[in-house]
N, C-alpha and C positions, 0 to 999 in steps of 0.2 A: 682364578685369574680370568677376567673377561676380555674379549676382543671389543674394542671401542670404536675402531674405524678400519676401513680397507682403502688403501691408496694404490693406484697403478701408475707405472711409468713405462713409456715405450723404450725399447733398447735394441741393440744390434747383437747378433750372434757371432760365434767364432768362425763362421764360414759363410756359405751362400746357399740359396735355393737353386737347384738345378733341375731342368726338365729332363728326366731320365729317358723318357720315350724318344724325345728329339735326339738325344745323344746316341741312343741305341740305333736310331735310324741313320746314323752316320754324320751328325753335325760336326763340323771341323773347328779346330781351335783357331782363334784369332787373338794372339797374346794370351791373356788370362781369361778371355771370354770365348763365346762360341759364335759362329756365323750361321745364320738361318732363322727360320721362324719357329716359335714354340708350338707344341702340339697338345700340351696338357692344359686343361681349363684353369684360368686364373693367372697364368704366366704371361707377362708382357715381353719378356726376353727369355732366352734359354738359360742364362745365368743371371740372377739378380740378388741383391743384398739380402742376407738373412735377417729376420726380425724376431724380437722377443718382447715379452711383457713381464716386468717385475711386479709381483703382487705382494704388497707390504701390509702385514697385519699389525695394527697398533694395539698394544696391550695396555691395560689400565695403569700399570706401573711405569709406563713410558717406554718400555722396550719395544723394539721393532723386529718382528720375524718376517722373513721373506723367502720367496721361491720364484723361479723364473719359468714362465710359459715359453715353450720352444717346440718346434717341429723339425722333422728330419730334413736332410738335404734334398732327398728325392720325394718331396711332398706331392700328393696327388697321384702317386704311382704305387703299384703293388697292392691295391686295395686300401690305401690309406686315406685319411681325411684330406680335404682340399688345402690349398696354400694358406698359410697362417700369416695374416698381416695385422699389425698392431692397431691401426686405425679402425679396422673392422671389428675387433674383438674386445678392446677396452670398454666400449659401451655395454657389451654383453655382461662383462664381469661386474661393472658398476650397477647395472640395472637388476640383474638376477641373482648374482652370487653374494655381493656385499650385504644385502638385507638378510640373507641366510646366516651370515657369520657374525654380524655386529650384535653384541649382547650375549654371545655364546660363551659359556665357561670352557676354558681350555684345560682339560685334565688328561685325556687319552687321545692318541693319534688314530688308532684303527677305526673306531666307530665313526668319527667325524669325517675321516678320509673316505670311507666307504659311502657315506651319505652324499658327499659332494660328487664322488665318482659316478654314482648311479643316478644323479639328478638329470631330469629331462625338462626341456622347454618346448612346448607345443608338440609333445610326443617324440622329440628327438634328443638324443644325448648331447652333452656339451662336446665341443671340439676337443680332441685328445690333448692338444697343447694346453688348453685351459685347465683341464683336470690335472694334468701333469704339474703345472706351476702352482696351482692353489693348494694341492695336497702337499707339495714341498713346503710351502709356507706354514701349513698346519703342523707338520713334523717339527719344523724349526721352533714354532711357538711352544709346543709341548716340551721340547728339550730345554728351552729357556725357562719355562715355568718350573720344571722339575730339576733344573740344574744338572743335567746329564748331557753327554754327547748324543747326537741323533742315533748313532749306532747302538748305544746302550738302551735307548728307548725302544728301538725295534726288537732287540734281543729279549727285553723284558716282556713286551706286549705279545710277542709271538712265541714266547716260551722256548727260545732257541738255546740249546745247551752248548757248552764249550767256551773257550776264551776268544776274545776278539784278536785276530791275528791277520797278518799281511796276506793278500791274494795276488797272484801274478797280474802284471800290468801289460796290456796289449796296446802297442803304438801303431799309428797309421801314417802312411807316407804321403798320401795325395799323389799327384802326378810326378812329384820330384822324388821318384822311387829309388834313386841311387844315393845322392847326397844325404837324404833323410835317413837312409839305412845306416850310414856311417854314424850319424847322431845316435841312433837307437843302440847300436853296438857299444859305443863309447859310454852311454848312460846305463847300460846293462838292462835294457828292456827284456822282459821275460818272454814276450810273444811279439813277433814282427813278421812282415812289414805292412800288412793289409794289401798294399800294392795298387789298388784302384784299377783293376784290369777290366775296364768297362767298354772296350771297343775291340772287335775281332781283328780288324786289319792293322790297327796301330799298336796293339798291346798283347794280344794272344797269338795272332797268326792264324791263317786259314787252316793250317794243320797243327796248330798249337805250338809251332816252332819258336815263336818269340817268347812265350812263357817258359819254355824249356831253357832257353838261353838265360833268362832272368833268374830262374831257380838255381841254375849252375853258378851264376855270378853271386847270388846270395850265399850259397854254401861256401864258396871260396873266400868271399869277403869276410864272413864271420870268422873263419879260421885264421885269416890274415890279421884281423884287427883285435881279436880277443886277447886279453892279457892273462886269462885264467882258462886252462884246459877244461875246467868244469862248467864253463859258461856254454850252455847248449840251449839256446832259445828255440821255442817252437816256431816253425814257419807257418803262418796263417795267412792265406791269400784269398781275397774276395774277388771272384771273377764275374760277378753280376750276370750270370746266365750265359756268358760268352762261349763256354765249352759246349753247352747244348746247341748254340747257334752253329758253331764250327763243325760239330759232328752230327747235326740234324737230330739231336736228342736220341741218338742210338745208344742204348744202355751198354751194349757190348763194346762199342768203339770208345765210349767215354771211360769205361772201366779200364780198358787197355791203356788209354792215354794216361790216366791217373796212376796206373802201375809204373809207367815209364817215368812220370814226374817223381814218384816216390824213390826210385832208384837214383835219380839225379840228386835229390835232396839229401840223401843219406850222408852223414849219420844223423841228420836232424829230422825230427818228427814233422810231418806235413799235415796241415788241415786246409781243406778247400771249402770256402763259403759260397753258397749259391751257384753250384755248377750249372744249373739250368733255371730258366724262368718260363713256365708254360702258361703264364697269364691268368691262372685261376687257382684257388686254394686246393681243390680236390685233385686237380691234375698235378700240381706241385707236390703234394703229399705222396701220390702214387709214384711219380718219377723219382723222387728222392729215395723212397723206400726200395724201389727196384734197383737203383744204383748201389745203394748201401748193401743190399743182399748180394749183388753180383761181386762187389769188392770183397766181401767176406768169403764168398765161394772161391775166389781166386787167391785168397790169403793176402790181400793187399791191405796194408795198415793205414792208408790215408783216411783221415777222419772227415766226415761230411758235416758241414755246419748249415743249419737251416736259417734263412733270413726272410727273403721275399715270401709274401702270403702267410707268414707266421707272425702276425702282428699283435694280436690281442691275447689276453690271458686264456681265453677259450681256444684260440688257435694253438697256443703253446701246449696246452693240455692235450689236444688232439694229436699233434705231431709227436709228442712224447709217448702217448698211449699206443700209437701206431708204429713206433720204432722207426720213424722216418729219418732220424739224424743221430749222429754221435754227440753233437753239441747243438744247443739252441742259442741263437743270438737273441737275447731279450732286449729288443730295440726300445729302450726305455720310454722315449716320447710317444711311441705308438700305442703303449698300453694305457695311456690316460693316467689315472691315479697311481701314485707310486706305491700304494698298497698292493697293486697288481704285480709290481716288480718283486716285492717280497714273496708273494704267493708263488710266483713263477720260479724263482730261484729255489725255493724250498721244494716245490714239486719236482723239478728236474733232479735235484739231489736225491730225493726220496726214491726215484725210479732209475737211478744210475745213469742219467744223461748229463752231459757236461752243461753247466750253467754259465753262460757268458753274459755278464752284466754289461751290455753294450750301449747303444745309443747312436749318436751321430756327431760328425764334426761341426754340425750346425747348431750346437747348443751354447751354453754360457758357462762361465766359471762357477756360478752358483749351482746350476743343475749338476755339474760334474762333481762338485763337493758332496752334494746330497746323495747322488748315486754311489759315490765311494763309500759313504757311511752304510748304505744299504748292502753293498757288496760284501764288506768285511763283517757286518753283523750276521749275514746269512751264510757266509762261507762260500761265495761264488768261486767258480773255477778260474775265472779271469775277469778283469775289469778294464774297460776301455779308457785309454788316456784321451781326454777330450776337454775342450772343443778344439777346432782348428785342424790343419794338416801340417803344421810346422814342426811337430814332434816336441820341441823344447817346452812350449807353453802348456800344452795339454798334459804332458808327462809330469811337469813340475806341479801343476794344480792337483792332480790325482795322487802322486807320490807323497807330496807334503801333507795333504789332508789325511791320507792313510796313516802316515807316521804320527801326526798330531793326535788323531783319535786313539790309536793304539797306545800311545804314551800316556794320554789322559786317563784312559780306561784302567791301565795298570796302576796309575797313581791315585785311583779313586778314593781308596781308604785314607791316604795321606791328605788329599784335598779336603775330604769331609772333616777330618780331625782338626785341621788347621782352621777351617771355617767355623767349626763349633767353638774352638778356643777363642777366635776373634770376637764371636758374638757374646761370649761370657765376660769379656773385659769391660 
């Protein structure tokens, strides 16, 4: 089956582009937006509408396979590619990528995805968002041609053993970190709440006191609202480096504080994502590793999750090899081709590090569906409910896609037999 055309359409994402550096410097809220001037290149405002590009591959039998190019909420920060705007990059796809795909036979995902992911224009690799969306479309095309779910294609091509089964879903609250937690508990989210603790004065507290109060509230709220005593979600909180800011990146003080948080969170398991951000990869690696070692020395069970400066497949491999984290957030758009998501999950699992198939609120329903297929095919330790910060929509998209794929995979023999019977009539 050949690709006969490539068509692009501009789209919106499930959230916004935010200038993380401006926010960290203390930009104040004004309703749903921020007051002040942006500081990251490409931003016209501190918060602006997220954009995406749907890349549609037209197959010769008339089927349309598609994936969505999207970039993270905090584009241009933490070593990432610059702001991703549809009008800037649709011409790139049409000029350089479409000619590479039109006329190609669609038989296997891995080889073609790797070719696009490694492609260069004038000595530079394609923007991560482009590689992300185009390789999604390739996976969808292969699944359509082979009449399999995308998860089944991944399992087969990467020789992954075991059955396709459910993985824990992690929900994110955005700034509405109280009402949204109620939604999470009612829906039975496995991991919660993310929390968006991205400002010391407003959300963490200069001595960490605001986050302590919030964790205590989380603990009590789960106990109050749960209808099953066996419902014990993991508390996973992203602090965007604010603990490091509050405690001047002092490893001893940060470890002591995390030990206090662990006691407050009990009986629930606690994960802290991005405890500090030292603004470069090597420094981040060293700081996380030292903090993790100090926690183990003190017998503190808080798990450290790496995010900032751990963006690419190469970064993930380095952080895993160095023992810098208990879990890696595989920030899916940052990796470029989705083939790198597969490799990253499998590498984490091989080396005993938690594999969090993450991403960003600033994605689309399509990228969320495709990442869910990858997460369950590879047996990730958790999968992000995305896009958006409203809980309901992202959780629905990921939960329903996960159940559809699992049900179809279990019914594969039945589906094939009925199809064969229909063809012989």
